[in-house]
N, C-alpha and C positions, 0 to 999 in steps of 0.2 A: 574288502570290496575289490572286484575285478572290473576294470573299465576297458571297454572297446574304444580304441582311439582311431578316428578316421579324419583325414585331411586331404584337401586338394583332389576331390573326386572329379571335378570338371566334366560333369554330365556324361561320364563313362559308365553306363549301366552294367555292362558286362564285367568290368573290373570290380565294381562294387558288389555285385552278386556273388562273385567268387570269394571275395574277402568276408562277406557276411556268412556264407556257408562254412568257411573254414573256422571263423570265430565261434560260430554256433557249436561246432564239434568240440572246440577247446573249452568253451564255457566262459560266460561273462555275466556281470550283474547289471551294469549301466553303460550307456554310450556317451562319448564325448566327441564333438565334431568341431574341428578347428578352422572351418571356413573354406571358401571356394568350392561350393557344391556344383556350380555351373560354370559355363564358359568353355570354349574349345570343342566340347563333345556334342553329340547329336541327340542326347536324351535328357534335357534339362527337367522336363515335367516329371518323367518317370523317376529320376533321381530324387527330386524334391519330395515326391510322394513316398518313396521308399524310406527316406530319412525321417519324414514326419511320422511314419508308421512305427519307427523305432522308439519314438518318444524320448529323445536324448535328455539326459540329466542336465547337460550344459552344452551350448553351442555358441560360437561367435561367427561373425560375418568375415568374409574375405573381400579383397579388392574387386575380384571379378563378380562377386555377388552384388556389390554396390553398383557397378556399372551396368550389369545385365538387367537389373530391375529398374534402371533409370534414376537411381539415387545420386549418382555422380557421372560426370563425363569421362570419356576414355582418354584423358590426358596421360601421357606417358606410355600408352599401349602402342605396340607396333601395328602395322596395317593388318596383319593376319588376326591379331587379337581384337582389333577394333571391329573387323568384319564379323568375327565370331560373336562378339558382344552384341552387335546390332542384330544379328540373326536370332540370338537367344532372347533378346528383348521382344522381338516380334512373335516368337513361338510360345513363350511362356504364357500360361493362362493368367488372367487378371488376379486370381486368387493367389497364385504362386508368386507373382511379382510383388504383391502386397506382403506376403509372408517373408520373402527375402528382404524386402525393405525394412521390415521390423526386427530382423536379426540384431542382437546386441553387439556392441563394440567390445573387443577384448582390451585388456586382459580380464579374466574371470577366475576367481578363487573357487575351486571345486570342493576342497576339504582342507584339512590341516597339512596335507602333504603336497597336493597338486594344484597348480595354476595352469590355465590354458590361454593361448592367444593365437592370432593368425601369423602376424609378422614378428613382433617382439613385445615385451612388456612395456617398452617406452614409446612405441609407435606401431599401431596395428598394420601399417603398410611398409614398415622398414624390413629390409632383407638382412638376415644374419648369415654372413659368410666367413668373416675373418675374426681373428682373436679379439681385436679391439671392441667390435660390436657385441661379441659373445660375452666378454667379461662385463661390459656395461649392462647387458641384459641379466646376467646372473646376479649382479650386485643389486639390481632394481627389482628382481623377482621377489614376490612376497612369500613364496613357498620353496621348500627344498627341491621340488621337481616342477619345472616349467615345460609344458609340451607346446610346441609351435610347428607351423607349417610354412607355406608361402614360397620357399626355395625349391620344393620338390626334390630335395636332396637329403637322404637319411644320414643323420649325424648326431653324435652325442658330445656335448661339452661338459666338462667337470671342473668346478672350482673348489679346491680343498685347502686345508691349512698348509699343505705342502706345495701348492701351486696350481697351475692351470694345465688341462689336458684335453685333447679332442680325439674322437674315434670316428672315422668315416665308414662308408659302407663296406661290408666284408664280403659280399657275394654269397654268403650262406643263406639257406632257406629260413633259418631261425637264428637270431642273435639275442643273447640275454644280457641285460645290464643289471647288476646287483648294486643297489645304492648303499653307500657307506655313511655311517653317522658322522656328522660334521661337515659333509660335502654338500654342494648345491649342483643341480644338474639342469641342463637345457637339452631337450631331446626332440629331434624332428624324426618322426617315423617314416618319412618319405611319402610320396603321393600315391593315392589309390589309383587315379586315372590318367595321370600325366607324369610318369617318372622322368627325371632329368639327369640321372647319374650314369647313363649308359647301360642301364639294366631295364629292359622293357617290362619286367614283372611288376604286378601290382604290389603296393606296400601298405601295411597297416601295423598297428601295435596293440598289445594288451598291457595295461599298467595295473599291477597288483599292489594296492596300497597296504594290505596286510603283510605281505612278504617283502615289501619295499623292493620291487623289481619291475623292470620293463622288458617285455619280449617284443622283438621286431621281426616281422614276417615278410617274406617275398613269395609271391604266388604267380604261376602261369595262369593266363586266362585267354579266352578266345579273341585274340587281338584282331583277327580277320573280320569277325562280326562287327566289332566296333569301327574298324576302318570302313567297311562297306556302308555302314549307316552314315558316317561322316560324308562320304562321297555322294551318296544318294540324297542327302539333305542339301547338297550344293555348297557346303562349307569349303574353305580353301583346301585343296588336295594335300598340301604340306602337313595339315593337321592329322591326316590319316597316315601319311608316311612316317611321321615322327613317333607314332605309337609303337611301331616295330623296332625303333632304334633306341627308345628310352632317352631321347634328347629333346 
């Protein structure tokens, strides 16, 4: 089974379409979505409809999904994020707000190999950046491979009998992880629509359960089109600027 893995789309329709076209050429069987479909970007309704059309095998909610549909308040959000969440709440159709509100909380066990979550297996809103949180997540994960998002930063953590290791973004268009027997992995494919690792390219992954491997992809997309939509919508201009910076 080959799984298309998407996370942190953040209403960036242009980035999503490029990822889907590339994944379609490579081939996959089912889709996994790790949350934050909306927030920041100018196309929340289009992105929700596109994801609904994929009929994902499994998907979990993100923190921006909860706030943008009115399920939670924007506590902890900075002013830019709050403004974007307020705008998103206003423009989402009632049907899409209800659909987002009904998204399940992670973690979710997909099969014998894979678990998905938005933030971490121990807290759907927790950020995993350092070794301490990564090791805790790896020990609590119920499967050999836990796919997560939230940080917008592509990274792989490995816990093996020999110890702990981490691999950050390589800058390559394609990076392959081969899973070893006896090890546990925590993999963030990076953000489709809001990269934060200094690389403006859209990011997604394909996890192959049969071959026990994860392929991480980076793709150029028409950033200028996404930026123009953000500005036209009246969203904070910084949200358009950061798309070109990957920050």
